[in-house]
Structures are given as C-alpha cells and as structure tokens.
C-alpha positions as CSV (number, residue, x, y, z in Angstrom):
1,M,126.9,45.3,217.3
2,A,128.9,47.4,219.7
3,R,129.3,51.4,220.2
4,A,132.0,53.5,220.5
5,S,132.1,55.4,223.7
6,P,129.6,58.0,224.1
7,E,132.3,60.6,225.7
8,R,134.3,60.2,222.5
9,R,134.7,63.6,220.9
10,Y,135.2,63.6,216.7
11,G,135.5,67.6,216.3
12,T,136.1,71.1,217.3
13,C,132.8,73.4,217.4
14,M,133.1,76.5,216.6
15,D,131.2,79.9,215.7
16,E,131.0,81.2,212.3
17,E,133.7,84.1,212.1
18,S,136.3,81.6,213.4
19,F,135.6,78.5,210.8
20,K,135.7,81.4,208.3
21,Q,139.1,82.2,209.4
22,T,139.6,78.6,209.9
23,C,138.9,78.1,205.8
24,I,140.8,81.4,205.1
25,K,143.7,79.9,206.1
26,E,143.3,76.7,204.4
27,K,142.8,78.5,201.2
28,K,145.6,80.4,201.4
29,K,147.8,77.5,202.4
30,R,146.1,75.3,199.4
31,R,145.8,77.6,196.4
32,G,145.2,81.2,197.2
33,I,141.8,83.0,198.9
34,H,139.1,82.4,196.3
35,Q,135.2,83.3,197.0
36,P,133.7,81.6,198.5
37,F,135.0,81.0,201.9
38,Y,134.0,77.4,201.6
39,G,132.0,74.9,199.7
40,T,131.5,71.4,198.8
41,W,134.0,68.7,197.7
42,V,132.2,68.4,194.6
43,A,132.3,71.8,193.7
44,D,136.5,72.1,195.1
45,F,137.0,68.6,193.0
46,M,134.7,69.3,189.4
47,P,136.6,72.1,188.1
48,R,140.0,71.0,189.0
49,Q,142.5,70.2,186.0
50,D,144.6,68.0,187.2
51,A,141.5,65.7,188.4
52,G,139.2,63.0,186.8
53,G,136.0,65.0,186.8
54,F,135.1,64.3,182.8
55,M,136.2,60.8,183.2
56,L,134.0,60.3,186.7
57,G,131.0,61.8,184.9
58,K,131.5,59.5,181.9
59,Y,131.1,56.3,183.9
60,L,128.2,57.5,186.2
61,S,126.2,58.9,183.2
62,D,126.7,55.5,181.2
63,K,123.2,53.6,181.9
64,Q,124.7,50.3,180.4
65,I,126.9,50.0,183.8
66,P,124.6,48.7,186.8
67,W,123.4,51.0,188.9
68,H,124.8,49.3,191.9
69,R,128.4,49.6,190.6
70,R,128.0,53.2,189.5
71,R,126.4,54.1,193.4
72,R,129.6,52.1,194.7
73,L,131.9,54.6,192.7
74,G,130.6,57.6,193.8
75,M,130.1,56.6,197.7
76,V,133.9,55.9,197.2
77,V,134.9,58.9,196.1
78,A,132.8,61.1,197.9
79,G,134.2,59.5,201.0
80,K,131.1,57.3,202.6
81,Y,131.8,53.9,201.3
82,A,131.2,51.9,204.2
83,N,133.8,50.3,206.1
84,N,135.2,50.2,209.3
85,Q,136.5,53.7,209.8
86,F,133.6,55.5,208.5
87,S,131.4,53.4,210.6
88,D,134.2,53.9,213.7
89,Q,133.5,58.0,213.0
90,N,130.1,57.8,212.7
91,R,129.7,55.6,216.2
92,Q,128.1,52.8,214.6
93,N,131.3,50.4,215.4
94,A,133.3,49.9,218.1
95,T,136.4,49.4,216.3
96,A,138.5,51.1,213.0
97,E,140.4,48.3,212.3
98,C,140.3,46.0,209.4
99,L,138.6,42.8,209.7
100,L,140.5,41.7,206.4
101,C,143.8,42.0,207.9
102,R,142.6,40.5,211.4
103,T,141.2,37.1,210.0
104,A,144.4,37.1,207.8
105,R,146.9,37.1,210.8
106,E,144.5,34.6,212.9
107,A,145.2,32.2,209.9
108,R,149.0,32.1,210.2
109,G,148.4,32.4,214.3
110,E,150.0,35.8,214.8
111,S,149.0,38.1,217.0
112,T,146.1,41.0,215.9
113,D,147.8,43.7,217.9
114,S,148.3,47.1,215.9
115,Q,146.3,46.4,212.5
116,A,145.8,49.3,210.2
117,A,142.5,50.7,210.1
118,E,139.8,49.5,207.4
119,T,139.9,52.2,204.9
120,H,139.0,52.0,201.1
121,G,142.4,52.7,200.4
122,H,143.3,50.1,202.7
123,I,141.6,47.1,201.6
124,N,142.0,48.0,197.5
125,S,146.4,48.0,198.6
126,A,148.9,45.4,199.1
127,G,149.4,46.8,202.5
128,C,146.1,44.9,203.3
129,E,147.2,41.3,204.7
130,G,143.7,39.8,203.1
131,M,143.9,41.7,200.1
132,A,147.3,41.6,199.0
133,T,147.3,38.4,196.3
134,I,144.3,40.0,194.7
135,V,145.5,43.4,194.6
136,T,148.6,42.6,193.2
137,A,147.4,40.6,190.4
138,A,144.7,43.5,189.8
139,H,148.0,45.9,189.5
140,H,150.0,43.8,187.2
141,S,146.9,43.4,184.8
142,I,146.4,47.1,184.6
143,W,149.9,48.0,183.9
144,R,150.4,45.5,181.2
145,Y,147.2,47.3,179.7
146,V,148.5,50.8,180.2
147,Y,152.1,49.2,179.0
148,D,150.8,48.3,176.1
149,C,149.2,51.4,175.4
150,M,152.0,53.5,175.8
151,H,153.5,51.0,173.6
152,A,151.5,51.3,170.4
153,A,150.8,54.8,171.0
154,A,154.5,55.5,170.0
155,K,155.3,57.3,166.5
156,P,156.8,55.1,163.8
157,K,159.7,57.3,164.0
158,S,160.4,57.2,167.7
159,K,163.9,56.0,169.1
160,L,162.1,55.5,172.2
161,K,162.0,51.2,172.8
162,F,159.9,49.9,175.7
163,I,161.5,46.7,177.2
164,T,159.4,43.4,177.6
165,L,160.4,42.4,181.4
166,D,159.6,39.1,183.1
167,K,159.0,38.7,186.8
168,E,162.6,38.3,187.7
169,S,163.7,41.6,185.7
170,N,165.8,43.8,187.8
171,T,168.6,46.5,187.3
172,S,171.2,43.7,187.7
173,T,170.1,41.2,185.4
174,L,168.3,43.8,182.8
175,W,172.1,45.4,182.7
176,R,173.0,41.8,181.4
177,R,171.2,42.8,178.0
178,E,173.1,44.1,175.1
179,E,170.8,47.0,174.4
180,F,171.2,47.7,177.9
181,L,175.1,47.8,178.2
182,R,174.6,50.3,174.6
183,I,173.7,52.7,177.0
184,C,176.3,52.7,179.9
185,S,178.4,49.9,181.5
186,K,176.6,48.1,184.4
187,E,180.1,49.5,186.7
188,D,179.2,53.2,185.4
189,L,175.3,52.7,186.7
190,A,176.2,51.8,189.8
191,E,178.5,54.6,190.3
192,K,176.1,57.1,189.5
193,A,173.1,55.5,191.0
194,Q,175.3,55.1,194.4
195,Y,174.8,59.0,194.5
196,I,171.2,58.8,194.3
197,E,170.8,55.8,196.8
198,V,172.7,57.5,199.5
199,T,170.1,60.4,199.5
200,M,167.5,57.6,200.2
201,P,166.6,56.6,203.5
202,V,167.9,53.1,205.0
203,E,164.7,51.1,206.4
204,K,165.1,49.5,209.7
205,S,165.0,46.2,208.6
206,Q,168.2,46.9,205.9
207,E,170.1,48.2,209.2
208,A,172.0,44.9,209.5
209,Q,173.6,44.7,205.9
210,Y,173.8,48.5,205.7
211,N,176.1,48.2,208.6
212,L,178.2,45.6,207.3
213,D,179.4,47.4,204.3
214,P,177.4,50.7,203.3
215,E,179.3,51.7,200.3
216,F,178.2,48.1,198.9
217,F,174.7,47.9,200.4
218,F,173.9,50.9,198.4
219,V,174.9,49.4,195.0
220,N,173.3,46.4,195.8
221,R,170.3,47.9,196.7
222,F,169.8,50.0,193.1
223,C,170.6,46.6,191.8
224,G,167.9,44.7,193.4
225,R,164.9,47.2,192.1
226,Q,162.4,45.8,189.9
227,P,160.8,48.6,187.9
228,D,157.5,48.1,186.5
229,G,158.7,48.9,183.1
230,V,161.3,50.2,181.0
231,A,162.0,52.5,178.0
232,I,165.1,53.1,176.3
233,N,166.8,55.1,173.7
234,E,170.2,53.8,172.7
235,A,170.8,57.0,170.1
236,L,170.5,59.4,173.3
237,K,172.0,56.8,175.6
238,I,169.0,57.3,178.7
239,G,167.2,54.5,180.2
240,C,163.9,55.6,181.8
241,F,162.6,53.5,185.0
242,L,158.5,53.2,184.9
243,E,156.7,53.0,188.2
244,F,152.7,52.4,188.1
245,K,151.0,53.9,191.0
246,R,146.8,53.0,191.4
247,S,146.2,56.1,193.2
248,T,143.0,58.2,193.5
249,D,142.9,61.4,192.5
250,R,140.3,62.7,194.8
251,D,142.1,64.6,197.3
252,E,144.5,67.4,196.3
253,G,148.3,66.7,196.1
254,F,147.9,63.2,195.4
255,L,150.5,63.4,192.9
256,E,153.2,64.7,195.5
257,V,152.6,62.5,197.6
258,K,152.9,59.4,194.9
259,E,155.5,61.0,193.8
260,A,157.6,60.5,197.1
261,E,156.4,56.9,197.6
262,A,158.0,56.0,194.2
263,N,160.9,57.8,195.3
264,E,162.0,56.0,198.0
C-alpha cells in the first residue's frame, strides 16, 4: 500500500494557552462559554438534548445484537470507521477518493478525475455512484415505515389526511386529484409557489431552461417536484409536503444543514 508523502501536514501545533483560547472562542461561537474549556466528543454528545444518545446507548447495550454490528456503529459515531479518508488522514493510504465511485465510472468508461472522498457519509448516500441504487432503496424502505407510523399515530378525530403516493407523483399530478383541488386551484398554487421558487438558486444544468422563459421555469420547476410524502387538511385548506432525510446527529447543527438541503 502506497503511503502519503512524509512532508504532508495534518494540523497546527500550539501551546496550552493558545489551545485554551481557541477552545473558548469555539465554545462562545457554538453555545456559550462553559467549563471545562475543552472535553471529548462523547462528553459533548451524550448530554445534548437534540441528539439520539439514548437510542445509541440502547442499541449498544443490547446483547441480542451481534457484537460486530455494535462495534461498527460505535466506530461510525466516533468518526473512526475505516474508510479511505480516515486512512488518508492517518497516513495509511495514498488517496482519500472513493473506490466505489472509481469502479462505477471505470465500468461506464468515464473519467475518474475529481472524485469525492470516501467517507462513511458518502458511501451511505445516493451521491456515491457505486451505492446509489442500494441507498435509494433503503431510503424508500425506511421512509415507508416512518410514513406508516405517522399515519397510524394520527388521532381518530384528526383532520390531517396522509396521502398515498405512487412513484410518478409530483406536484402537477397531485393537483389533478379532487382532494387537492378542494384546497386551492392549480393556478393559485402556481402563483403562490412562484414567489418561493424565485428565492431558490438556479442550478447550472437548468440555466438553459431558465433563459428561455424565467417565469415559466419557476412554475414548471415547482410542478415537477416530487415530495416524499404529503398530508392535507381539507377543512383548513392546508397541504404539507414531507421530506425525509436520513441524517446522523453526530455533529451539532445537523438539523440546520438538513433543513437547508430540504429547502434547496
């Protein structure tokens, strides 16, 4: 196995006082200054109220679950799971690039330049070209279970109705259905949606369509959106588009990151 150049640097050394000052600045930026100045990831993660520490503890202490699975989860959450990026950071590998993406591109006869780093998050996302099909299937399977649980948990007197979607459902096809038209007309929906769509960036691949007719582009983009789920309240004329994200709560700020992605 080739090794990275010994001249490569992975951090900056500092004295104890400088380290304390750096920690204080970080604490102030993230959630105010608290003692101690610095701690471990475990100490920060376990007391957090918005994290899944209790579920993690329940899983790791379950003796019915094979040890190798619990060990793998512990390594993933601690950021120590063996992958190319981790090996590269520890000078055990010459590259951090994803080998699954490389293999998929080589099979298609495409260039293998500018590949993503092989992190645990990458290989468990649809962004990994070698895992996209499997990850997408897992996403849909988990979401169907969550969606069914939400539906089953609804109170008998609730006026919120969860709509069963098919694979081809998008905003345009949904608004052909009677229950959606009772909320508002398709024309009214498009008019309101345009105000939201214009605040979202136009991707480079969409620039040609945008330049032909900017106004029509935003309406068409909204009509083509495919929500993971939809719930409606006909009495209040409210429609809720549901977006499912499989994200880890390992790092603080994960909710803000995923909400920003969902709003793109």
